[in-house]
C-alpha positions in Angstrom: -30.2 -41.7 -6.7 -33.7 -42.1 -7.8 -35.6 -39.2 -9.5 -37.3 -38.6 -6.4 -34.7 -38.8 -4.4 -32.9 -36.0 -6.4 -36.4 -34.0 -6.5 -36.1 -34.1 -2.6 -32.6 -33.2 -2.8 -33.3 -30.2 -5.1 -36.0 -29.4 -3.2 -33.9 -29.4 -0.4 -31.4 -27.2 -1.6 -34.0 -24.5 -2.8 -35.4 -24.4 0.8 -31.8 -24.3 2.1 -31.1 -21.6 -0.7 -34.3 -19.9 0.5 -33.4 -19.9 4.1 -29.7 -19.2 3.2 -31.3 -16.0 1.6 -33.3 -14.8 4.5 -30.6 -15.7 6.8 -28.3 -13.2 4.5 -31.2 -10.4 4.2 -31.4 -10.8 8.2 -27.7 -10.0 8.5 -27.2 -7.3 5.9 -30.3 -5.6 7.9 -28.0 -5.3 11.3 -26.4 -1.8 11.0 -23.3 -2.2 12.4 -22.5 2.0 12.4 -25.4 2.7 14.3 -23.5 1.8 17.7 -21.1 4.6 17.0 -23.3 7.0 15.5 -25.4 6.9 18.6 -22.3 7.1 20.9 -21.0 10.2 18.7 -24.5 12.0 19.4 -24.7 11.6 23.2 -20.8 12.4 23.7 -21.5 15.6 21.4 -24.9 16.1 23.8 -22.6 15.8 26.8 -20.2 18.2 25.4 -22.7 20.8 24.8 -23.8 19.8 28.6 -20.5 20.6 29.8 -20.1 23.6 27.3 -23.4 25.1 29.1 -22.5 24.8 32.6 -19.3 26.3 31.6 -20.4 29.1 29.9 -22.8 29.7 32.7 -20.6 30.2 35.6 -18.4 32.3 33.0 -21.0 34.6 33.0 -22.0 34.3 36.2 -17.9 35.2 37.0 -18.3 37.9 34.9 -15.0 36.3 32.5 -17.9 35.9 29.6 -20.0 39.1 28.7 -22.3 37.7 26.3 -25.0 34.6 25.8 -23.7 33.6 22.1 -22.2 30.5 22.9 -24.8 29.3 25.6 -27.8 30.1 23.2 -25.8 28.1 20.6 -25.1 25.1 22.7 -28.6 24.8 23.9 -29.7 24.9 20.2 -27.0 22.3 19.4 -28.1 20.3 22.2 -31.8 20.6 20.7 -30.9 19.5 17.3 -28.6 16.9 18.6 -31.1 15.3 20.9 -33.9 15.1 18.0 -31.1 13.6 15.7 -30.6 10.9 18.4 -34.4 10.4 19.0 -34.8 10.2 15.1 -32.1 7.6 15.1 -33.2 5.7 18.1 -36.3 3.8 16.6 -35.7 0.9 18.8 -38.5 -0.3 21.1 -37.5 -0.5 24.8 -36.0 3.2 25.0 -38.9 5.3 25.1 -38.5 6.0 28.8 -34.9 6.7 28.8 -35.6 8.9 25.7 -38.2 10.9 27.2 -36.0 11.3 30.7 -33.4 12.9 28.7 -36.0 14.8 27.2 -37.1 15.9 30.5 -33.8 17.1 31.9 -32.7 18.8 28.7 -35.8 20.9 28.7 -35.3 21.4 32.9 -31.7 22.8 31.7 -32.9 24.8 28.9 -35.4 26.4 31.3 -32.7 27.1 33.5 -30.8 28.9 31.1 -33.5 31.3 30.3 -33.9 31.9 34.0 -30.1 32.5 34.3 -30.1 35.1 31.7 -33.0 36.9 32.7 -31.4 36.9 36.5 -28.1 38.0 35.5 -28.9 40.5 33.1 -30.6 42.4 35.7 -27.7 41.6 38.2 -25.1 43.0 35.9 -26.9 46.1 35.5 -27.4 46.7 39.2 -24.5 45.5 40.7 -23.0 47.7 38.0 -24.5 50.7 39.8 -24.1 50.0 43.4 -20.5 51.6 43.7 -21.9 54.6 42.1 -25.4 54.7 44.2 -23.3 54.0 47.7 -21.0 56.9 46.7 -23.7 59.5 45.7 -25.4 58.6 49.0 -22.4 58.9 51.0 -21.9 62.5 49.7 -25.4 63.2 50.4 -25.3 62.0 53.9 -21.8 62.4 55.3 -22.9 61.5 59.0 -24.0 57.9 57.7 -20.5 57.5 55.2 -19.2 55.2 57.4 -21.9 52.5 57.7 -22.9 53.1 53.6 -19.4 52.5 52.8 -19.0 49.4 55.0 -22.4 48.0 53.4 -21.1 49.0 49.8 -17.7 46.7 50.7 -19.5 44.1 52.2 -22.1 43.7 49.3 -19.0 43.9 47.0 -17.5 41.3 48.8 -20.3 39.4 49.3 -21.2 39.3 45.3 -17.6 37.8 45.0 -17.6 35.1 47.9 -21.6 34.4 48.6 -21.7 34.0 52.6 -25.0 33.4 54.5 -23.9 35.0 57.6 -22.2 38.0 55.8 -25.5 38.3 53.9 -27.4 38.5 57.3 -25.2 41.1 58.6 -25.4 43.1 55.6 -29.2 42.4 55.3 -29.5 43.8 59.2 -27.6 46.8 58.5 -29.7 48.0 55.3 -32.7 47.5 57.9 -31.2 49.6 60.1 -30.2 52.3 57.7 -33.5 52.0 55.7 -35.2 53.7 58.8 -32.8 56.6 58.2 -34.3 57.1 54.9 -31.9 54.9 52.4 -35.0 52.9 50.9 -33.2 53.2 47.1 -30.3 51.3 48.5 -32.0 48.8 50.7 -34.4 48.0 47.4 -31.4 47.7 44.9 -29.4 45.6 47.5 -32.6 43.4 48.1 -32.4 43.5 44.0 -28.8 42.3 44.1 -29.3 39.7 46.7 -32.6 37.9 44.8 -31.1 38.1 41.4 -27.7 36.9 42.5 -29.6 33.8 44.4 -32.0 33.3 41.3 -28.6 33.2 38.8 -26.8 30.4 41.1 -30.1 28.4 41.9 -30.7 28.9 37.6 -27.0 27.5 37.5 -27.6 24.6 39.8 -31.0 23.5 38.1 -28.9 23.4 35.2 -25.7 21.3 36.7 -28.3 19.1 38.2 -30.8 18.6 35.8 -29.5 15.1 35.5 -28.6 15.3 31.7 -25.3 13.2 32.2 -26.7 10.6 34.3 -30.1 9.9 31.6 -27.7 9.9 28.7 -25.5 7.6 30.1 -28.5 5.0 31.2 -30.0 5.6 27.9 -26.3 4.7 26.4 -26.2 1.2 28.9 -29.7 0.7 27.7 -28.8 0.8 24.2 -25.5 -0.9 24.4 -27.4 -3.9 26.1 -30.1 -3.8 23.1 -27.5 -3.6 20.2 -25.4 -6.4 22.5 -27.9 -8.9 22.0 -28.6 -7.9 18.3 -24.6 -8.4 17.8 -25.0 -11.6 19.5 -27.7 -12.7 17.0 -26.1 -11.6 14.2 -23.1 -13.7 15.1 -25.6 -17.1 15.5 -26.9 -16.2 11.9 -23.8 -15.7 10.4 -22.7 -19.4 12.0 -26.1 -20.8 10.6 -25.1 -19.3 7.1 -21.2 -21.0 7.4 -23.0 -24.4 8.5 -25.9 -24.7 6.0 -24.1 -24.0 2.9 -20.6 -24.2 1.7 -21.6 -22.5 -1.4 -22.2 -19.2 0.4 -18.3 -19.8 2.1 -17.3 -16.9 -0.2 -20.2 -14.4 0.7 -19.4 -15.2 4.2 -15.7 -14.8 4.0 -16.9 -11.2 2.5 -18.9 -10.5 5.4 -16.2 -11.7 7.7 -14.1 -9.5 6.4 -16.3 -6.5 6.3 -17.1 -6.9 10.0 -13.2 -7.4 10.7 -13.0 -3.8 8.8 -15.8 -2.3 11.0 -14.6 -3.7 14.0 -11.4 -1.8 13.1 -13.4 1.3 12.8 -15.1 1.3 15.8 -11.8 0.9 17.7 -10.8 4.2 15.7 -14.2 5.7 16.9 -12.7 6.7 20.8 -9.6 8.3 19.2 -12.0 10.2 17.2 -14.2 11.3 20.5 -11.2 12.5 22.3 -10.2 14.6 19.3 -13.6 16.3 19.3 -13.5 16.8 23.0 -10.1 18.4 22.9 -11.4 20.2 20.2 -14.8 21.7 22.4 -11.7 22.4 25.1 -9.9 24.6 22.7 -13.3 26.3 21.2 -13.9 27.2 24.8 -10.9 28.4 26.1 -10.1 32.2 26.5 -7.0 32.6 24.2 -6.9 34.4 21.1 -8.5 33.3 18.1 -5.3 32.9 16.0 -3.5 30.2 18.7 -6.8 28.6 19.6 -7.5 27.8 16.0 -3.6 26.7 15.1 -4.4 24.2 18.4 -8.1 23.2 16.7 -6.2 22.2 13.2 -3.3 20.6 15.3 -5.6 18.5 17.1 -7.5 17.2 14.0 -4.4 16.4 12.3 -3.1 14.2 15.1 -5.8 11.4 14.0 -3.7 8.5 13.1 -6.0 7.6 10.1 -4.6 10.8 8.4 -1.1 9.9 8.5 2.0 10.7 10.7 2.7 14.0 8.8 -0.7 14.9 8.1 -1.0 17.9 5.8 -3.8 20.3 6.0 -4.5 24.1 6.2 -7.5 26.5 7.9 -8.6 29.4 6.5 -11.4 32.6 6.9 -13.4 34.3 4.3 -12.7 37.8 4.8 -14.5 40.3 2.2 -13.8 38.7 -1.2 -10.5 36.3 -0.4 -9.4 33.6 1.9 -6.9 34.4 4.4 -5.0 31.5 5.7 -5.4 31.2 9.9 -3.4 28.0 10.5 -1.6 25.4 8.4 0.4 22.1 9.1 3.5 20.8 7.0 2.5 23.1 4.3 5.9 24.7 3.7 6.0 27.6 1.1 2.5 26.9 0.0 1.1 28.7 3.3 2.9 31.5 2.3 1.6 31.5 -1.0 -1.9 31.0 -0.1 -1.5 33.7 2.7 -4.1 35.7 0.9 -6.2 34.2 -2.2 -9.0 35.7 -4.1 -12.5 33.6 -3.9 -12.8 32.9 -7.3 -8.7 31.4 -7.9 -9.1 28.0 -6.5 -10.6 25.0 -5.3 -10.4 26.0 -1.6 -12.6 29.2 -2.7 -15.2 27.7 -4.8 -15.6 25.0 -2.0 -15.6 27.8 0.9 -18.4 29.4 -0.8 -20.7 26.1 -1.3 -22.8 24.2 1.0 -21.1 20.8 1.4 -17.4 19.0 1.3 -15.7 18.7 -1.8 -13.2 15.8 -2.7 -10.9 15.9 -5.9 -7.6 15.0 -6.7 -8.1 17.5 -9.8 -7.8 21.0 -8.5 -9.3 23.6 -11.0 -5.8 25.8 -11.1 -2.2 24.8 -10.5 -0.5 26.4 -7.6 2.2 28.7 -8.2 4.5 26.7 -5.7 3.5 23.2 -5.5 4.2 20.5 -2.7 7.2 19.3 -4.5 8.0 17.1 -1.4 4.2 15.3 -1.3 3.0 12.4 -3.5 -0.2 12.6 -5.7 -2.9 13.6 -3.1 -6.7 14.3 -2.8 -7.9 17.5 -1.6 -10.6 16.9 1.0 -12.1 20.6 1.3 -14.9 21.3 4.2 -16.8 24.8 3.9 -17.0 26.3 7.7 -20.8 27.5 7.6 -23.0 28.7 10.0 -26.4 29.3 9.5 -25.5 28.7 5.6 -23.2 31.5 5.6 -19.7 30.2 5.2 -17.0 31.7 7.4 -13.9 29.7 6.3 -12.8 26.5 5.1 -10.9 23.3 6.7 -8.6 21.5 3.4 -7.0 18.3 4.2 -4.3 16.6 2.0 -4.6 13.0 1.8 -2.8 10.4 -0.2 -4.6 9.9 -3.6 -5.8 5.8 -2.6 -7.1 6.6 0.7 -10.8 6.5 1.1 -12.6 7.9 4.3 -15.3 6.2 6.4 -18.4 7.0 7.5 -17.3 7.7 11.1 -14.3 9.9 9.6 -16.5 12.0 7.5 -18.6 12.5 10.5 -16.0 13.5 12.3 -14.5 16.0 10.0 -17.8 17.4 9.5 -18.1 17.8 13.2 -14.7 19.4 13.5 -15.9 21.9 11.1 -18.8 22.7 12.6 -16.7 23.3 16.1 -13.9 25.5 14.1 -17.3 27.7 12.5 -18.8 27.9 15.6 -15.6 29.3 17.4 -15.1 31.5 14.2 -18.8 32.8 14.3 -18.5 33.4 18.6 -15.4 35.2 17.8 -17.3 37.5 15.0 -20.1 37.8 17.1 -18.5 39.3 20.3 -16.4 42.0 18.1 -19.7 43.0 16.4 -21.4 43.1 20.0 -18.7 45.0 21.3 -19.2 47.4 18.3 -22.8 47.6 19.1 -22.4 48.5 22.7 -20.4 51.3 21.4 -22.5 52.6 18.9 -25.3 52.7 21.6 -23.9 54.6 24.2 -22.7 57.2 21.6 -25.9 57.6 19.8 -27.7 60.9 20.9 -31.1 58.8 21.2 -32.0 57.7 24.7 -32.2 53.8 24.1 -33.1 51.3 27.0 -34.1 47.7 27.5 -37.3 46.7 29.6 -38.3 42.9 30.7 -41.7 42.4 29.8 -43.5 43.9 32.8 -41.9 47.2 31.9 -38.9 47.3 34.1 -35.9 48.7 33.1 -32.9 46.4 33.0 -30.3 48.5 30.5 -30.5 52.1 29.5 -27.4 54.2 27.5 -25.8 57.1 28.8 -28.0 59.7 27.1 -31.0 58.8 28.9 -29.6 60.2 31.9 -29.2 63.6 30.0 -32.9 63.2 28.1 -34.7 61.9 31.4 -32.9 64.0 33.9 -32.6 61.2 36.0 -29.5 59.0 37.2 -28.6 55.9 35.5 -28.3 54.6 38.6 -32.1 55.3 39.5 -33.4 54.4 35.9 -32.1 50.9 35.8 -34.4 48.7 37.8 -37.4 51.2 38.4 -40.4 51.4 35.6 -39.9 53.0 32.5 -43.3 54.5 33.0 -41.4 56.6 35.5 -39.2 58.3 32.5 -42.5 59.7 31.0 -44.1 61.2 33.9 -46.3 57.9 34.4 -46.8 54.9 36.6 -47.3 51.2 35.7 -50.8 50.2 34.8 -51.8 53.5 32.9 -53.7 53.7 29.8 -50.3 53.9 27.7 -48.8 51.5 29.7 -51.7 49.1 28.8 -51.5 50.3 24.9 -47.4 49.2 25.0 -47.2 46.2 26.6 -50.5 44.8 24.6 -48.8 45.5 21.6 -45.4 43.9 22.5 -47.7 40.6 23.8 -49.0 40.6 19.7 -45.3 40.7 18.7 -45.5 44.3 17.0 -44.1 47.4 17.2 -45.4 50.7 19.1 -44.6 54.0 17.6 -46.1 57.3 19.3 -45.4 60.4 20.9 -44.6 61.6 24.4 -44.2 64.8 26.0 -41.3 65.4 28.7 -41.7 68.2 31.1 -38.3 68.9 33.0 -37.5 70.8 36.0 -37.4 74.2 34.3 -41.5 73.2 33.2 -40.4 73.5 29.9 -41.9 70.6 27.6 -40.2 68.8 24.7 -41.9 66.4 22.5 -40.1 62.5 21.9 -41.0 60.4 19.1 -41.0 56.9 21.1 -40.8 53.3 19.3 -41.1 50.2 21.5 -40.2 47.1 19.5 -40.1 43.7 21.1 -36.8 41.5 21.3 -38.0 37.6 20.6 -36.4 34.5 21.6 -37.5 31.2 21.1 -40.4 32.9 19.4 -41.4 34.4 22.9 -41.1 38.2 23.5 -38.4 38.4 25.9 -37.3 41.7 26.6 -38.6 45.2 24.5 -36.5 47.9 23.8 -37.3 51.6 23.2 -36.1 54.4 21.5 -36.7 57.9 22.3 -35.8 60.6 19.8 -36.3 64.4 20.5 -38.7 66.0 17.8 -39.1 69.4 19.6 -37.5 71.5 17.1 -39.2 69.5 14.1 -42.4 69.9 15.6 -41.8 73.8 16.5 -40.6 74.0 12.4 -43.7 72.3 11.8 -46.3 74.5 13.5 -44.7 77.7 12.2 -45.0 76.3 8.5 -48.5 75.3 9.3 -49.6 78.7 11.0 -47.9 80.4 7.7 -50.1 78.3 5.3 -53.2 79.0 7.5 -52.2 82.9 7.6 -51.6 82.9 3.5 -55.1 80.7 3.1 -56.7 83.6 5.4 -55.1 86.6 3.1 -56.3 84.8 -0.1 -60.0 84.4 1.3 -59.7 87.9 3.2 -58.5 89.3 -0.8 -60.9 87.7 -2.5 -63.7 88.8 0.1 -62.7 92.5 -0.3 -62.7 91.9 -4.3 -66.2 91.0 -4.5 -67.6 93.5 -2.1 -65.9 96.3 -3.6 -67.8 95.4 -6.6 -71.1 94.7 -4.8 -70.7 98.3 -2.8 -69.9 99.8 -6.0 -73.1 98.7 -7.8 -75.1 99.8 -4.3 -73.6 103.1 -4.1 -73.5 104.1 -7.6 -77.3 103.1 -7.5 -78.0 105.1 -4.5 -75.9 108.1 -5.7 -78.1 108.1 -9.1 -81.4 107.5 -7.1 -81.0 110.6 -5.1 -80.2 112.7 -8.3 -83.0 111.4 -9.7 -85.8 111.8 -7.2 -86.6 115.0 -7.4 -86.2 115.5 -11.5 -87.2 111.9 -12.9 -89.0 110.0 -9.8 -89.9 107.6 -12.1 -86.1 106.0 -12.5 -85.9 105.9 -9.0 -87.6 102.7 -8.6 -84.9 101.1 -11.0 -82.1 102.3 -8.8 -83.5 101.2 -5.5 -84.3 97.8 -6.9 -80.6 97.6 -8.0 -79.4 98.5 -4.6 -81.9 95.5 -3.4 -80.0 93.2 -5.8 -76.3 93.8 -5.1 -77.4 93.8 -1.3 -78.9 90.3 -1.9 -75.8 89.1 -3.3 -74.0 90.5 -1.0 -75.8 88.6 1.7 -75.5 85.4 -0.7 -71.8 86.1 -0.6 -71.9 86.0 3.4 -73.9 82.7 3.2 -70.9 81.0 1.5 -68.6 82.6 3.8 -70.5 80.7 6.6 -70.4 77.3 4.7 -67.0 78.0 4.2 -66.7 78.1 7.9 -68.8 75.3 8.5 -71.7 77.4 10.2 -74.0 78.0 7.7 -77.7 78.1 8.5 -78.9 74.7 8.3 -82.4 72.8 9.2 -81.4 69.1 10.1 -83.9 66.7 8.5 -83.8 62.8 7.8 -82.4 62.0 4.1 -82.1 59.4 2.1 -79.2 60.4 -0.4 -80.8 57.7 -3.3 -84.2 59.1 -2.7 -83.0 63.0 -3.0 -80.5 62.1 -6.2 -83.2 61.0 -7.8 -86.1 63.8 -6.7 -83.4 66.6 -8.2 -83.2 64.3 -11.6 -84.9 66.7 -14.0 -83.1 69.8 -12.4 -79.9 68.3 -12.5 -80.8 67.0 -16.2 -81.2 71.1 -17.1 -78.0 72.0 -15.6 -75.5 70.1 -17.8 -74.7 70.5 -21.4 -76.7 68.8 -24.4 -73.7 66.0 -25.1 -73.6 64.8 -21.5 -75.1 61.8 -20.3 -76.4 61.2 -16.8 -76.4 58.0 -15.3 -77.5 56.8 -11.9 -76.4 54.0 -9.8 -78.4 54.5 -6.8 -78.7 52.0 -3.6 -81.9 51.4 -2.4 -82.6 51.2 1.4 -79.7 53.0 2.5 -79.3 54.1 6.0 -80.5 57.7 6.6 -78.1 60.8 7.1 -79.1 64.0 9.1 -78.4 66.9 7.1 -79.9 70.5 5.7 -81.7 69.2 2.5 -81.0 72.5 0.6 -77.0 72.9 1.1 -76.8 69.0 0.2 -79.1 69.9 -2.7 -76.3 72.3 -3.4 -73.3 70.3 -3.3 -75.0 68.0 -5.3 -75.6 70.7 -8.0 -72.2 72.1 -7.7 -70.3 68.8 -8.5 -72.7 67.8 -11.1 -72.3 71.2 -12.8 -68.6 71.2 -13.1 -68.2 67.8 -14.2 -70.2 69.2 -16.8 -68.0 71.8 -17.6 -65.2 69.4 -17.2 -66.6 67.4 -20.1 -67.6 70.7 -21.8 -68.9 70.7 -25.6 -67.9 67.0 -26.0 -69.8 64.1 -25.8 -69.4 62.4 -22.3 -71.3 60.4 -19.3 -72.2 61.7 -15.3 -72.3 58.7 -12.9 -74.1 59.7 -9.8 -74.0 56.6 -7.3 -74.8 56.1 -3.7 -74.1 53.6 -1.3 -72.9 52.5 2.0 -68.7 52.3 3.2 -67.1 51.0 5.7 -64.4 53.7 6.2 -61.5 52.8 8.9 -58.9 54.9 10.1 -56.5 55.2 7.2 -59.0 55.9 4.6 -60.6 58.9 6.4 -56.8 60.2 6.3 -56.7 60.0 2.7 -59.4 62.3 1.9 -59.5 66.3 1.9 -60.9 66.8 5.6 -59.1 65.8 8.5 -60.9 66.5 11.3 -60.3 63.1 13.3 -63.8 61.6 11.8 -64.5 58.6 13.9 -64.1 55.1 11.6 -67.6 53.2 11.1 -70.4 53.2 8.6 -70.7 56.0 5.9 -73.5 56.8 3.3 -71.3 57.5 0.2 -72.7 60.0 -2.3 -70.1 59.5 -5.7 -70.6 61.7 -8.8 -67.9 61.0 -11.6 -67.5 62.5 -14.8 -65.4 61.5 -18.1 -64.2 64.9 -18.5 -60.8 66.2 -19.0 -59.7 65.4 -15.3 -57.0 67.2 -13.4 -53.5 67.3 -12.4 -51.8 67.0 -9.4 -51.4 71.0 -8.7 -55.0 71.4 -9.4 -56.2 68.9 -6.9 -54.0 70.8 -4.5 -55.8 74.3 -4.8 -59.0 72.9 -5.9 -60.4 73.8 -2.5 -59.0 77.3 -1.9 -61.4 80.3 -2.0 -61.7 82.1 -5.2 -59.7 79.6 -6.9 -61.2 78.2 -10.3 -60.1 76.7 -13.6 -62.8 78.4 -15.6 -62.1 81.9 -17.6 -65.8 83.2 -15.6 -65.3 81.7 -12.3 -65.1 83.2 -8.9 -66.3 83.0 -5.3 -65.9 80.6 -2.6 -67.2 77.5 -4.9 -65.8 74.4 -3.9 -64.5 75.8 -0.5 -67.9 76.4 0.5 -69.0 72.8 -0.4 -65.8 71.8 1.7 -67.4 74.0 4.6 -70.7 72.3 3.8 -69.7 68.9 4.2 -67.3 69.8 7.4 -70.6 71.4 9.1 -72.5 67.6 8.4 -69.5 65.9 10.1 -68.5 64.2 6.8 -65.9 63.9 4.3 -64.9 64.1 0.5 -62.2 62.3 -1.6 -60.9 63.0 -4.7 -59.7 60.8 -7.5 -58.4 62.1 -11.1 -56.1 61.8 -13.7 -55.5 64.3 -16.7 -57.6 62.7 -19.6 -59.0 60.1 -17.5 -62.2 62.3 -16.0 -62.5 62.8 -12.3 -64.7 61.3 -9.2 -65.6 63.1 -6.5 -66.9 60.7 -3.2 -68.8 62.4 -0.5 -69.3 60.9 3.1 -72.0 61.3 5.4 -72.3 59.8 9.2 -75.1 57.2 9.1 -77.8 58.2 11.1 -81.0 56.2 12.5 -82.6 59.1 14.0 -86.5 59.4 12.7 -87.4 63.0 11.2 -88.8 65.3 13.6 -92.3 66.6 13.3 -92.5 69.9 11.7 -94.3 72.4 13.7 -96.9 74.4 11.6 -96.3 78.1 12.3 -99.3 80.2 12.3 -100.0 82.3 9.6 -98.9 85.9 9.9 -102.2 88.1 10.7 -102.6 91.6 11.1 -104.5 91.4 14.5 -101.3 90.8 16.1 -99.8 94.0 15.0 -99.3 97.5 16.6 -97.7 98.4 19.8 -94.0 99.4 20.7 -90.5 97.3 19.7 -87.6 98.1 21.8 -85.0 97.5 19.2 -81.5 97.1 20.5 -78.5 96.9 18.3 -74.8 98.9 18.7 -74.8 99.4 15.1 -76.7 103.2 14.2 -77.3 102.0 10.5 -79.4 98.5 11.6 -80.3 99.9 14.4 -82.3 102.9 12.4 -82.8 100.4 9.6 -84.8 97.7 11.8 -87.0 100.9 13.2 -88.3 102.2 10.0 -89.1 98.8 9.0 -91.3 97.7 12.0 -92.6 101.6 11.7 -93.5 100.9 8.1 -95.5 97.7 9.1 -97.5 99.3 11.9 -95.3 99.2 15.2 -93.8 101.7 17.4 -90.2 102.1 18.5 -87.7 102.8 21.1 -84.1 102.6 20.2 -81.2 101.1 22.7 -77.4 101.2 21.6 -76.3 98.1 23.8 -77.0 95.9 26.5 -77.0 98.0 29.6 -78.7 100.7 27.5 -81.6 98.3 26.6 -82.0 97.1 30.7 -82.3 100.9 31.4 -85.2 101.5 28.6 -87.0 98.2 29.6 -87.1 99.4 33.2 -88.6 102.5 32.7 -91.2 101.6 29.8 -91.5 98.2 30.1 -95.5 98.2 30.4 -95.3 99.9 27.1 -93.0 97.4 25.1 -94.7 94.4 23.4 -91.1 93.0 22.4 -87.4 93.2 21.9 -85.4 93.0 18.9 -82.2 92.3 20.4 -78.5 91.9 18.6 -76.4 89.1 19.6 -73.2 90.3 19.3 -72.5 93.9 21.2 -70.4 95.8 23.5 -70.3 96.4 27.2 -73.1 93.7 27.4 -74.0 91.0 25.2 -77.3 90.0 23.7 -76.7 86.4 26.0 -76.2 88.7 29.1 -79.0 91.3 27.7 -81.8 88.5 27.5 -81.0 87.0 30.9 -81.4 89.9 32.8 -84.5 91.0 30.9 -85.9 87.5 31.7 -84.8 88.4 35.5 -87.1 91.6 34.9 -89.8 90.0 33.2 -90.2 86.0 32.6 -93.1 86.9 30.1 -90.7 89.3 27.8 -91.0 88.6 24.2 -87.7 88.6 22.7 -86.6 88.2 19.3 -82.6 87.0 18.4 -81.4 88.9 15.3 -77.6 87.8 14.2 -75.3 87.2 11.0 -74.8 83.5 12.2 -77.1 80.8 11.6 -80.1 79.8 13.4 -78.7 76.9 15.2 -74.9 78.5 16.2 -77.1 81.5 17.7 -79.9 79.9 19.2 -77.9 76.8 21.2 -77.3 79.0 24.1 -80.7 80.3 24.5 -81.8 76.5 24.4 -84.9 76.0 27.0 -85.1 79.7 28.0 -88.2 80.7 26.2 -86.8 82.9 22.9 -89.6 83.8 20.8 -88.1 84.1 17.3 -85.2 84.4 15.3 -84.3 86.5 12.2 -80.8 85.9 10.2 -79.2 89.5 9.2 -79.0 90.9 6.4 -82.9 90.9 6.2 -85.9 92.2 4.4 -89.1 94.1 5.4 -91.0 90.9 4.8 -88.9 88.6 6.8 -89.0 90.8 9.8 -93.2 91.4 9.8 -93.5 88.0 9.6 -91.0 87.2 12.4 -92.6 89.6 14.4 -95.7 89.1 14.2 -95.1 85.2 14.5 -93.5 86.1 17.9 -96.2 88.2 19.1 -98.9 85.9 18.1 -97.6 82.4 18.9 -96.8 84.2 22.6 -100.2 85.2 22.9 
């Protein structure tokens, strides 16, 4: 052969080899295990479909009490479909997959509707006999027809019949006219829910899942058959094109032959899985079903004629053998094994199967009649939680195919679900028993608030029969109705997936009230709120004890306040009485000393008046004049005064925010708060060097923040302007902070009086709050909050200057206290007026009626017996609309005059008062009126 021929032959050989390699690659790309894998998935979907239908019929026939298997099979069916969709990436199957998915979705929707209807139906028909019996006892005249209706309804529930239903409904319609709407409504509810349940079962059965699955499988088989034919053609090409690849082709043929044998065994494995599924849904006891399930697995021919295996369950910290096959003595030795002792135990705690011929430990009773073998152990897991173990003994040389691995894994999943379902049923029975025994009222409602379950305690708590509770609105139990404010709040909270907590008050037939703490929580399914569970706990006794405790604390606080006031007033009265006695003794002997004693009396009286102002501030009703205030500007304006009030080693720093929103308040009282806090901060630093910081700003206070302050007066949330005063002083411990705002409490050796309690009252009167941060050795920080106000400052009215030209005339003094009455008369006479006196409101009306032509004005007390100042003022105005009345009270001006707003009050003077103040007030009232 010429060189050119050799080159062409080499080229042809290269081309042939290249083509052979491409054909080989194409052959290798053919997935032969895809067919059994798809067949297995579709068979599992069909098995789940059968299980769903059986569960729904069992639940419908009351032979199955729970939804666990129904729910798990629904979830399993969805998971299997997802795996099938992932596996079937071949084009041309999209329509069939969509059809199968739609039928599965229809079935799941039918399951949801079925569970909702059957839940209400079970509770409704449970109480139907009790309701009929109760109505029969209450209405003996209609006993026969009631009994007949009850029997016919129960018979119809067991064997529904259209004609029988029409007869029952006609009778119910007839007896409804005699006053039995509850029976009619309950019967209609049973009929409706029974038909809904049957309709849901029909939709689930006729959803088309088996038909669509078989259509998909048929189309898949057709496509795979075509691919298989192409595969054989390509293999023939390989055999015909190159003899050098005969070995490879033979290997491929042998592999194909082996896989063909495996495919033949798939039908046997599928039959085994079907039998295992049938055993799983049977009604026998668990131990018998586990033994039957293990036997179904060991019946596989590829495991041998005498396959050996065992099934274990995990009980606490040990394995217990539940079923075995051909184990002999070993079944008794392995009856109970601690979880840390052998291969079976370690595998049970893992998340994957284990295959080994070397067990971690040697059995004390080995299988002497069995040749060398391999342990194949598969944990039985549910949601990554091991519940047992499947252990199979294989010949040492035997290797399992992928299909056999899949069979064993699927079998272990079925066994695990069987064990988990049994455990769930046992747990559910215990839970139901616990719910029925718990002393709290527990009930479950649908998303609209209709009760579908109630424990026996509900009948005692709400004093309503259980037969009337189920099927009625939950709002009725608390005395409300659907759609009211509390209903809307609870339902909106449930829709958000959150729990609602609150208190409700129940009033029984004896008009006695009980306080219940209610907790309502959503019950989720498939990320949707399907039910609401409500727990009502009686806290009446707890509330009574709490109220008594709070009352005792208030009495104790009032005792402290009364004791402190009595102490300070005794001191002041001692000074007043002593100086008065000395003035009386020296008036004749040494008149020049009288002035000193009288001055002491006035000074002590002013201190008593100041103590009264502090008491009013503590009560939150002190005298104040509202103005528009910028806290930053105010703090800057009194900086000089603050600097004088602190120690020499203390540095005052300001962090003031500009253009703050204004607040409405009394300038003098807010300045007093700042002065008190700065002075206390300076005292906390003492003789050491330290820093006091004054800051202002704006804060958005929510409900939780306001609750953490020292004033819990249900303040509204929103924007507050804050004034913060912090120091680097000694700080306070928790005990001191707890007593800080008590009256007459002080950490200073010389401190006394109302102190911080009066500041607290001022803050309360301004609808504000105060918050304290302090630790021993780390200083203190007081943050005072005031609500923002956009109101402009009212224009000040300039009072006319007091003038003697308005003097003269008679003033009627009305006061029930003789000392005050006489003192006021002396003060008025001293400044040029004449006086008439009245001991109460009635006496004042009589005097005014007789001498109104002489009386220029009336000085009127606010609080008096027989007729108070308000009533007396009204009567005086009726007699003479132009009468000039000046009000006198110990309360602040705003507190006292609010009741006289717009009625022509001439003036106000707060007790106690001095002659100059009385003179100014009376002359301003007379001149302004003139």
